[in-house]
C-alpha positions in Angstrom: 41.6 146.0 119.4 39.2 143.1 119.3 36.6 141.4 121.4 33.5 142.5 123.3 34.4 145.4 125.5 32.3 147.1 128.2 33.5 150.6 127.2 33.7 152.6 124.0 36.6 152.2 121.6 37.5 155.9 122.2 37.7 155.4 125.9 39.8 152.3 125.5 42.2 154.0 123.1 42.6 156.9 125.7 43.4 154.4 128.4 45.9 152.7 126.2 47.5 156.0 125.4 47.8 156.9 129.1 49.1 153.6 130.1 51.7 153.5 127.3 52.9 157.0 128.3 53.2 155.9 131.9 55.1 152.8 130.9 57.5 154.9 128.8 58.0 157.2 131.7 58.8 154.3 134.0 61.2 152.9 131.5 62.9 156.3 131.3 63.2 156.3 135.1 64.6 152.8 135.1 67.1 153.7 132.2 65.5 151.0 130.0 66.5 153.0 126.8 68.9 155.7 125.7 67.9 159.1 124.4 68.8 158.1 120.8 66.2 155.2 121.1 63.3 157.2 122.4 61.1 156.8 119.2 61.7 153.0 119.3 60.9 153.0 123.0 57.6 155.0 122.4 56.5 152.4 119.8 57.6 149.5 122.1 55.6 151.0 125.0 52.5 151.4 122.8 52.9 147.9 121.3 53.4 146.3 124.7 50.4 148.1 126.2 48.1 147.1 123.3 49.2 143.5 123.7 48.5 143.5 127.4 45.1 145.2 127.1 44.1 142.9 124.2 45.2 139.8 126.2 43.4 141.1 129.4 40.2 141.8 127.5 40.2 138.4 125.8 40.7 136.6 129.2 38.2 138.9 130.8 35.6 138.1 128.1 36.3 134.3 128.4 35.9 134.5 132.2 32.6 136.4 131.8 31.3 133.8 129.3 32.4 131.0 131.6 30.5 132.6 134.5 27.4 133.0 132.4 27.6 129.4 131.4 28.1 128.3 135.0 25.1 130.4 136.1 22.9 128.8 133.5 24.1 125.4 134.5 23.2 126.0 138.1 19.6 127.1 137.2 18.9 123.9 135.2 
């Protein structure tokens, strides 16, 4: 995972693990995969969660930087 994050890497990894597990559970409830594809589904849930968290953190960091820039512009 990349970018400036406001929490520790260990905490972020734990969040990703929890969200990926919950996503996998939701996919199971919704019959999004068959039992013979569970290992592939686990990896897909993890990969999708990592993608979403990375994207969110990048946009969040960009928004925070933009806000800092706007605030500096207002002071001058």
